[in-house]
C-alpha angles and dihedrals in degrees: 000000000000097000123152117197135197125192108223122213104177123179091164096068120027117222100028107146121256099244137039119192128188116207126214090268091057097252120141125227126188122212128190109207123212136173120202139172099198134023101284118097114207100222109163120221094253090051091051089048094051093046092047093048090050099039090117089063131066096279122146145178116223117191130189114200127189123160094194139337092269095060124071115257119244131213121209125187122195133177119244091250087067094060099103096046091041090055090051103045104017124211091338082087111097107261128220088231129012126183138170119219133303085063124214098214092176088067091046093051090044088057090049097047095044090059109051 
């Protein structure tokens, strides 16, 4: 798909998402990564702030949920503009993309890169 990714570990600016990808057109997309076992998504206030401030950009929240090893994992993708409501109601909020494992990440990244 021509994507290049960079894992971001920023101590200079709190709330910057975990991953920056550059698509084949040269556009950047930011993704906050979360792993959960229930419905609640642990977005911290500075993450919500960053995502809300940059909701006009291609900024996303990608969540992997698995209750236990016997259940299939789920992937949820939300737009940055959903950060406040997502923190309040968790993955009960309608996602932009939802998949059960095995995941088709090419389709997830296609959704991300088609909506800068």
